[in-house]
C-alpha positions as CSV (number, residue, x, y, z in Angstrom):
1,X,21.0,1.7,-2.2
2,X,23.4,0.1,0.3
3,X,24.6,-3.4,-0.4
4,X,25.8,-6.0,2.1
5,X,29.5,-6.3,2.4
6,X,29.4,-10.1,2.1
7,X,28.2,-11.8,-1.0
8,X,24.8,-13.4,-1.0
9,X,21.2,-12.2,-0.5
10,X,20.0,-9.1,1.3
11,X,16.6,-8.3,2.6
12,X,13.6,-8.3,0.2
13,X,10.8,-7.3,2.4
14,X,9.0,-4.1,3.5
15,X,11.0,-2.0,5.9
16,X,10.2,-2.9,9.6
17,X,9.4,0.7,10.5
18,X,7.1,1.3,7.5
19,X,4.1,-0.4,6.0
20,X,4.9,0.8,2.5
21,X,8.6,1.3,2.2
22,X,10.2,-1.5,0.2
23,X,14.0,-2.3,-0.1
24,X,15.6,-5.3,-1.6
25,X,19.1,-6.2,-2.7
26,X,21.3,-9.0,-4.0
27,X,25.0,-9.3,-4.5
28,X,27.0,-12.2,-6.1
29,X,30.8,-12.5,-6.4
30,X,32.3,-13.3,-9.7
31,X,32.5,-17.0,-8.7
32,X,28.9,-17.1,-7.7
33,X,27.9,-15.3,-10.9
34,X,29.4,-18.1,-12.9
35,X,26.6,-20.4,-11.5
36,X,24.0,-17.6,-11.1
37,X,21.0,-19.7,-12.0
38,X,21.4,-21.7,-8.8
39,X,21.7,-18.6,-6.6
40,X,18.6,-17.0,-8.2
41,X,16.6,-20.1,-7.2
42,X,17.7,-19.7,-3.5
43,X,14.6,-19.3,-1.4
44,X,16.0,-17.3,1.6
45,X,15.7,-13.5,1.3
46,X,15.5,-13.8,-2.4
47,X,14.2,-10.5,-4.0
48,X,12.9,-12.6,-6.9
49,X,11.1,-15.1,-4.6
50,X,7.5,-16.3,-5.1
51,X,5.8,-13.8,-2.8
52,X,7.6,-10.6,-3.8
53,X,6.9,-7.9,-6.4
54,X,9.6,-9.3,-8.7
55,X,8.2,-12.9,-8.6
56,X,7.2,-12.6,-12.3
57,X,10.9,-12.8,-13.3
58,X,12.1,-16.3,-13.9
59,X,14.9,-18.2,-15.5
60,X,17.3,-15.5,-14.4
61,X,21.0,-15.7,-15.2
62,X,24.0,-13.5,-15.4
63,X,25.5,-13.7,-18.9
64,X,28.8,-15.6,-18.9
65,X,30.5,-12.6,-20.6
66,X,29.6,-10.4,-17.6
67,X,30.1,-13.0,-14.8
68,X,33.7,-11.9,-14.1
69,X,32.4,-8.6,-12.8
70,X,30.0,-10.2,-10.3
71,X,26.4,-9.1,-10.0
72,X,24.5,-6.5,-8.0
73,X,20.7,-5.8,-7.8
74,X,19.1,-3.2,-5.6
75,X,15.6,-1.7,-5.3
76,X,14.1,0.9,-3.0
77,X,10.7,2.5,-3.2
78,X,7.1,1.9,-2.1
79,X,4.9,-1.2,-2.1
80,X,1.3,-0.1,-1.6
81,X,-1.2,-2.9,-1.6
82,X,0.4,-4.6,-4.6
83,X,1.5,-1.4,-6.4
84,X,5.2,-1.2,-6.6
85,X,7.1,2.0,-7.5
86,X,10.8,1.5,-7.0
87,X,14.1,2.8,-8.3
88,X,16.2,-0.3,-9.4
89,X,19.8,-0.8,-10.1
90,X,20.7,-4.1,-11.9
91,X,23.8,-5.4,-13.6
92,X,23.7,-7.5,-16.8
93,X,20.9,-10.0,-16.6
94,X,18.8,-12.3,-18.8
95,X,15.6,-14.1,-18.0
96,X,11.8,-14.3,-18.6
97,X,9.2,-11.8,-17.4
98,X,5.9,-13.5,-16.9
99,X,4.7,-16.9,-16.0
100,X,1.5,-17.0,-18.0
101,X,-0.5,-16.8,-14.8
102,X,-3.6,-14.6,-14.2
103,X,-2.0,-12.9,-11.2
104,X,1.0,-11.7,-13.2
105,X,1.2,-7.9,-13.0
106,X,1.2,-5.1,-15.5
107,X,4.8,-3.7,-15.4
108,X,6.3,-0.4,-16.6
109,X,10.1,0.1,-16.9
110,X,11.4,3.7,-17.1
111,X,15.0,3.5,-18.1
112,X,17.4,6.2,-16.8
113,X,20.7,4.6,-17.9
114,X,21.7,1.4,-19.6
115,X,19.1,-0.4,-21.7
116,X,16.5,-3.3,-21.5
117,X,15.4,-5.4,-24.4
118,X,12.1,-7.4,-24.5
119,X,11.3,-10.1,-26.9
120,X,7.9,-11.8,-27.5
121,X,7.5,-13.9,-30.6
122,X,8.8,-11.9,-33.5
123,X,8.5,-8.6,-31.7
124,X,11.5,-6.9,-30.1
125,X,11.4,-3.8,-28.0
126,X,14.6,-2.0,-27.2
127,X,14.1,0.4,-24.3
128,X,16.7,3.2,-24.1
129,X,17.3,6.0,-21.5
130,X,14.4,8.4,-21.5
131,X,11.9,5.8,-22.6
132,X,9.2,3.8,-20.9
133,X,8.0,0.3,-21.7
134,X,4.7,-1.0,-20.3
135,X,3.7,-4.6,-20.8
136,X,1.4,-7.3,-19.5
137,X,3.5,-10.1,-17.9
138,X,0.9,-12.7,-18.4
139,X,2.4,-12.9,-21.9
140,X,5.9,-14.1,-21.3
141,X,8.7,-11.8,-22.4
142,X,12.3,-12.8,-22.7
143,X,14.5,-9.9,-21.6
144,X,18.1,-8.8,-21.2
145,X,19.6,-5.7,-19.8
146,X,23.0,-4.1,-19.8
147,X,25.3,-3.7,-16.9
148,X,24.7,-0.8,-14.5
149,X,21.1,-0.3,-15.7
150,X,19.1,2.2,-13.6
151,X,15.3,1.9,-14.1
152,X,12.2,3.0,-12.3
153,X,10.0,-0.1,-12.1
154,X,6.2,0.3,-11.6
155,X,4.2,-2.8,-11.2
156,X,0.4,-3.1,-10.5
157,X,-1.8,-6.2,-10.1
158,X,-3.3,-7.1,-13.5
159,X,-6.9,-7.5,-12.2
160,X,-7.0,-3.8,-11.3
161,X,-6.1,-2.7,-14.8
162,X,-8.3,-5.2,-16.8
163,X,-11.7,-3.7,-15.9
164,X,-10.7,-0.4,-17.5
165,X,-9.8,-1.9,-20.8
166,X,-12.6,-2.7,-23.3
167,X,-10.5,-5.2,-25.4
168,X,-7.8,-7.5,-24.3
169,X,-5.9,-7.1,-27.6
170,X,-3.8,-4.2,-26.2
171,X,-2.4,-6.5,-23.5
172,X,-0.6,-8.7,-26.0
173,X,1.8,-6.0,-27.0
174,X,4.1,-3.5,-25.3
175,X,3.7,0.2,-25.1
176,X,7.0,2.1,-25.6
177,X,7.2,5.8,-25.6
178,X,9.5,8.7,-24.6
179,X,9.1,10.0,-21.1
180,X,8.3,13.4,-22.6
181,X,4.9,12.0,-23.8
182,X,2.1,13.8,-21.9
183,X,0.5,10.7,-20.5
184,X,3.9,9.4,-19.3
185,X,4.8,12.7,-17.7
186,X,1.5,12.6,-15.9
187,X,2.0,9.0,-14.6
188,X,5.5,9.9,-13.4
189,X,4.4,13.1,-11.7
190,X,1.6,11.3,-10.1
191,X,3.9,8.6,-8.7
192,X,6.2,11.3,-7.4
193,X,3.3,12.9,-5.6
194,X,2.4,9.5,-4.1
195,X,6.0,9.1,-3.0
196,X,5.9,12.5,-1.2
197,X,2.7,11.5,0.5
198,X,4.2,8.7,2.5
199,X,2.9,10.0,5.8
200,X,-0.7,10.0,4.7
201,X,-0.3,6.6,3.0
202,X,1.2,5.0,6.1
203,X,-1.9,5.9,8.2
204,X,-4.8,5.6,5.8
205,X,-6.1,2.5,4.1
206,X,-8.4,4.7,2.0
207,X,-5.5,6.8,0.8
208,X,-3.5,3.7,-0.2
209,X,-6.5,2.3,-2.1
210,X,-7.0,5.6,-3.9
211,X,-3.4,5.8,-4.9
212,X,-3.4,2.3,-6.3
213,X,-6.7,2.6,-8.1
214,X,-5.7,5.9,-9.8
215,X,-2.5,4.3,-11.0
216,X,-4.4,1.4,-12.4
217,X,-6.6,3.8,-14.3
218,X,-3.6,5.6,-15.7
219,X,-2.1,2.4,-16.9
220,X,-5.3,1.3,-18.6
221,X,-5.6,4.7,-20.3
222,X,-2.1,4.4,-21.7
223,X,-2.7,0.8,-22.9
224,X,-6.0,1.8,-24.5
225,X,-4.4,4.9,-26.0
226,X,-7.1,6.9,-24.3
227,X,-5.3,8.6,-21.5
228,X,-7.7,11.6,-21.4
229,X,-10.8,9.7,-20.2
230,X,-8.7,7.8,-17.6
231,X,-7.4,11.1,-16.2
232,X,-10.8,12.8,-16.2
233,X,-12.0,10.0,-13.8
234,X,-9.4,10.9,-11.3
235,X,-9.2,14.7,-10.6
236,X,-7.7,14.0,-7.2
237,X,-4.7,12.3,-9.0
238,X,-4.3,15.4,-11.3
239,X,-4.4,17.8,-8.3
240,X,-1.9,15.6,-6.4
241,X,0.5,15.6,-9.4
242,X,0.0,19.3,-9.9
243,X,0.7,20.2,-6.3
244,X,3.9,18.2,-6.6
245,X,5.0,20.3,-9.6
246,X,4.0,23.5,-7.8
247,X,6.1,22.5,-4.8
248,X,9.2,22.0,-7.0
249,X,8.8,25.4,-8.8
250,X,7.7,27.7,-6.0
251,X,10.7,30.0,-6.5
252,X,10.3,30.2,-10.2
253,X,8.9,33.4,-11.8
254,X,7.5,31.2,-14.6
255,X,5.2,29.2,-12.4
256,X,1.7,29.5,-13.9
257,X,-1.3,27.2,-14.6
258,X,0.0,26.7,-18.1
259,X,3.4,25.6,-16.9
260,X,1.9,23.2,-14.3
261,X,-0.4,21.7,-16.9
262,X,2.5,21.2,-19.3
263,X,4.6,19.4,-16.6
264,X,1.7,17.3,-15.4
265,X,0.7,16.3,-19.0
266,X,-2.9,17.5,-19.0
267,X,-4.7,20.3,-20.8
268,X,-5.1,23.6,-19.1
269,X,-8.9,23.1,-19.0
270,X,-8.5,19.7,-17.3
271,X,-6.2,21.2,-14.7
272,X,-8.5,24.0,-13.8
273,X,-11.5,21.6,-13.7
274,X,-9.7,19.2,-11.4
275,X,-8.8,22.0,-8.9
276,X,-12.3,23.3,-9.1
277,X,-13.6,19.9,-8.1
278,X,-11.4,20.1,-5.0
279,X,-12.8,23.6,-4.3
280,X,-9.5,25.2,-5.0
281,X,-7.6,26.9,-7.8
282,X,-4.1,26.5,-9.2
283,X,-2.9,30.0,-8.3
284,X,-4.6,30.0,-4.9
285,X,-2.6,26.8,-4.1
286,X,0.6,28.6,-5.3
287,X,-0.1,31.6,-3.1
288,X,-0.7,29.5,0.0
289,X,2.5,27.5,-0.5
290,X,4.6,30.6,-1.1
291,X,3.1,32.3,1.9
292,X,3.8,29.2,4.0
293,X,7.4,29.1,2.8
294,X,7.9,32.8,3.6
295,X,6.4,32.2,7.1
296,X,8.8,29.3,7.7
297,X,11.8,31.3,6.6
298,X,10.7,34.2,8.9
299,X,10.5,31.8,11.9
300,X,13.8,30.1,11.1
301,X,16.2,31.2,13.9
302,X,19.2,30.7,11.6
303,X,17.8,32.8,8.8
304,X,19.3,36.2,8.1
305,X,17.1,37.6,5.3
306,X,14.9,40.6,5.9
307,X,11.3,41.0,4.9
308,X,12.1,42.6,1.5
309,X,14.4,39.7,0.6
310,X,11.9,37.1,1.7
311,X,9.1,38.8,-0.2
312,X,11.2,38.8,-3.4
313,X,12.3,35.2,-3.1
314,X,8.8,33.9,-2.8
315,X,7.6,36.0,-5.7
316,X,5.5,38.7,-4.0
317,X,5.2,41.8,-6.2
318,X,6.6,44.0,-3.5
319,X,7.1,44.3,0.3
320,X,3.7,45.9,0.9
321,X,2.0,43.1,-1.1
322,X,3.7,40.5,1.0
323,X,2.8,42.3,4.3
324,X,-0.9,42.5,3.3
325,X,-1.0,38.8,2.4
326,X,0.8,37.8,5.5
327,X,-1.5,39.8,7.8
328,X,-4.5,38.3,6.0
329,X,-3.2,34.8,6.6
330,X,-1.6,35.1,10.0
331,X,-3.5,38.0,11.7
332,X,-0.5,40.2,12.1
333,X,2.2,41.9,10.1
334,X,5.4,39.8,9.7
335,X,7.4,42.0,12.1
336,X,4.7,41.9,14.8
337,X,4.1,38.2,14.2
338,X,7.8,37.3,14.6
339,X,8.2,39.6,17.7
340,X,5.2,38.0,19.4
341,X,6.4,34.4,18.7
342,X,10.0,35.2,19.8
343,X,8.7,36.8,23.0
344,X,6.8,33.6,23.8
345,X,9.8,31.5,22.9
346,X,12.2,33.3,25.1
347,X,13.3,36.5,23.3
348,X,14.3,37.6,19.9
349,X,17.1,36.2,17.7
350,X,19.5,39.2,17.6
351,X,21.1,37.8,14.4
352,X,17.9,38.0,12.3
353,X,16.9,41.5,11.2
354,X,13.2,41.3,10.3
355,X,12.7,45.0,9.5
């Protein structure tokens, strides 16, 4: 996140060249931090202003003990029809999260470094690195955080979550868990899949609505401590999260349905059922992506690897296995395919031995 050189407020709006990219920032000098309450109430370009995704934060102040270091806040991520998923950096700060209004969102904070503490009545929740805290901000929470806190903030309109929860009693308390919990792993993997699908989300209202509604179902499942049923209702979300895991582990010899299910945070049966609903299978997806990666490497004019090396890198059992799969997918052997494409493009690349 880049900050303005001068002290004051940075932009707090969606990026002008994107309908879903969100960036916001704020910087105060040590002198300004001494009277931070006044600056947090400033209306112009305020990332905590009334119409922004952080508007549920009020009574903000930099603690006097931290004011001498100044203050920085930065956020970058996606804002999709009210669903915010953003990486946030914030220096030491205190305030209240929630205005006791029906439109206040459900918010999750995934702490990567530093810490955040939430207080409501006699309850105190201390959220450390590697933990997530989900809470309903209609109930006001006093909070404080350490300097240099890095946190993934996920915020979703409250009215999208409420219909999925049978009782409102869960909303009066916070959910705190390690990020290794299966339901949390699934949520974070799904959001990563959403992030990597920016192109589709930019152009499709339906895709944006699906992403937002699936996230609402996941939040409600966690609140209700019934993540399984919530996930079963959204096989597309499971497949999206699984494909994201597959993409990150294509070169791994350990890539398998069991590994993918573990990373996503669902059972192996649920994973297979979700792919089946999409008329696909886990390993068919793996094979397609590996073949595509091998194809792209073959066609890279700067690449120097031969067919045997490429076949090994993308986990084909041997060269003949790779050649058979490539011919089935592209209609020619790798050598013939590359020769034909280079002939059309103006001649072969002498530096790349494809034999």
